[in-house]
N, C-alpha and C positions, 0 to 999 in steps of 0.2 A: 504494499500499499504506500502510495506516494504522499508526502506531506507538502502542504503549500509552500512552506518556508524553504524547501529544497530547490525550488525553481527561482531563477533570476528573472526579474521582470525586464522586458525589453526596454531599452532606453530610447527616449524620443526627444529630439530637439527640433524646434520649428525652423532652425536656421541651418544653412549650408553656405560654405565659402566656395564660390565658383572660380577663385583664382583670378589671375590677370593683373596687369599693371597699368597705372595711369601716371602721367606727369604733365606739368605746365611750367612754362618759362615766360615771365613778362619782360617786355622791353620798353624803350622810350615811347614808341608809337605802335606797338604790336604785342600780341600774346600768341604763343604756340601752345596748344594743348593736344595731347596725343594719348592713345591707348591701344593696346593689342586687341585682337579680335577673337582670341581663344577663350572658350568657356569650358571648364573642367569640373568634374566631380570625382574626387579621389584620384585614382589613376586612369580615369576614362575621360576622353575628350567628347563632350556633348555636341559641340559645334565649333567650326573654325571661322564662322562669320558672324559673331555676336558683337554688336557695337556697344561700347561703354560710354560713348559720347552722346550728348543731346544738345542741339542748338536751341537755346531759349529765346534769344533775340538776335538781331544782326550784329550785336556787339558783345554777346555773352554766351558762354558754353559751360555746361556742367559735365564733369567726368566722374564716374562712379565705379569703384571696385567693391568687391564683396559678394553679396548674394544678388544675382542678377534679376530674379523675380521682384525682390524688394526695390532694386534700382529702377526697374521699368515702371513700377507703381509710383515711386517717388517722382520720376520724370513726368509722368502723366499728370499728377496732381500739381506739380510746379507749372506746367504749361497751361493748365486750366486757370490757375491763379493769375498768371501773366495776361491771359486773354481778358479776364475780368478786370484787371487793373487798366489795361489799354482802353477798354470800353468806357470805363469810368472817368479816366483822366485824359484820353485822347492822345496818348503818347506811350511808347514802350518804357518799361521799368529800366532804370539804370543798373549797371552791374553791381554797384555798391549796395543798392536797395535789394537786389536779388540775393546778394550774400547774407544780408540781415534777415530777409524773409525765410531763407532756407534754414538758418540757425533757429528761428522761432518754430518752424515746422518740425524739425528734428527734436527740439526740446519738448514740444508738446507730446511727442510719442516716446518719451524717455522710459516709460514703464514697460513698453513693448516696442522697442525701437526698430526702425528700418536698419537692417544689417548691411549698411553701406558706408563706405569711407570716401568722402567726396572732395573734389576740387572744383571751385567756381573760378573761371578765368574770363576776363573781358577787358574792355576799355573803360576808364572812368570818365567823369564829366569833362576832364581836360584832354582826353584822348590818350592818356598814358596806360600802359598795361598794368593790370592788377591780378593777383592770384590769391585765393583764400583757401586754406586747408581746414578740414573738419574732422572731428571724431564722430562716433555713431550717434551721440546724443546732443549734438549741436554746438559744442564749444568750437570756436573758430578764431583764426587770426590771419592777417595778411602776411604772406611769406615772400621771400626773395625768389624762391624756386621751390616747387612742391612735387611730391610723388606719393602715390598710395598703392596698396595692393601687395601681391605676393612677391614682386620684384623690388619693392621699395628699399630693402636693406642692401640690395646690390647697386641700385641706381642712385639713391640719395647721396652717398659719399662722393660719387663722381660729379653730381650737380653742385654740391657744396664747394667742391674744389674748382671746377671749371666755369661755373656760372656765378656763384656767390663769392668766389675768391677767398674763402675762409682759410686762415692760417698762411696767407701769402704775405711775403714781406713787401712786395711791390704790388699794389692794387691799381688796375687801370682806371683812368679818369672817366672813361665813357663805358656805358653798358655795351653788351655784345650786339652786333648787327643781327638782322633777321637771318642772314645766310649762315653766320657763325652759330647761332642758337639752333637752327634747323639741323646743321651738321652734328651738333652734340646730341640732339634728340635721337637721330638715327643711330649714332654710335652707341648711345645708352641702351636702346632697345636691342640692338644686335648683340651687345655683350650680355644683357640679362637673359636673352633667349638661349644662350649657351649653357647657363647654369640653373635657370629656373624652369622646371618642367611645366609650369602653369602659364608661362608667357611664351607666345609664339604665333605662328601662322602668318599674320600680317599686322601692320600697325596703321591705324587711322589717324592722320595728322590734320588738325584744323588750325589754320593760320588766320587770326583775327586782326584786321586793320580798319582804318576809317572807311575803306572801300567795301567792307563786308567780310565775309568768311570764305576762304579758299580751302579745299580739301585735297590732300594727297594720300596715297597709299604706298607703304613700304613693305615689301615682301620679306618674311622671315622664314626660318627653317620650319618644316612641317612635322618634325619628329618630336 
């Protein structure tokens, strides 16, 4: 005869980490935001063409790592709020206001949070690039350069050194040009894809300037 206490109850978690990596680099008059397109579950690849980026306005993009079903829901709610704002005020919401609104939304869900780790990238009211990094419950700050996701520990030190120039004896007077930043983004993802099994397939790169948003695709390894 079996006793109930001899059986282990199956463990359930409402959350899954689907892996992947995002990053964003702000410049004087541009922002580059990028993310790989691989979505994984454990050691399985669910799809090689899952976007982690969402265009919110012509000057603002959100990048979300973590659980992709939660990210899709969050992006949908954000876009609904932005449409409502534009109807009420007759203009799109600024990137700075989007950043604050996202913080409020995440904090309101803090007891059952969206399992997402977000970057909001865009141009501020003066046309300068800004990037905001978040934790899962809405704490956020403006960052010189940001990354999130499974490849963050590989990419962030490179960005701190090559973009933020931390621990450099001689710091350049000017920020990196768009071409220089784009080259670093591509190198960072190529390097992360060599070591992180959850980062790969391809990279979706969005370049935000006063003229709008341009998208590029960088192919990575498929293994």
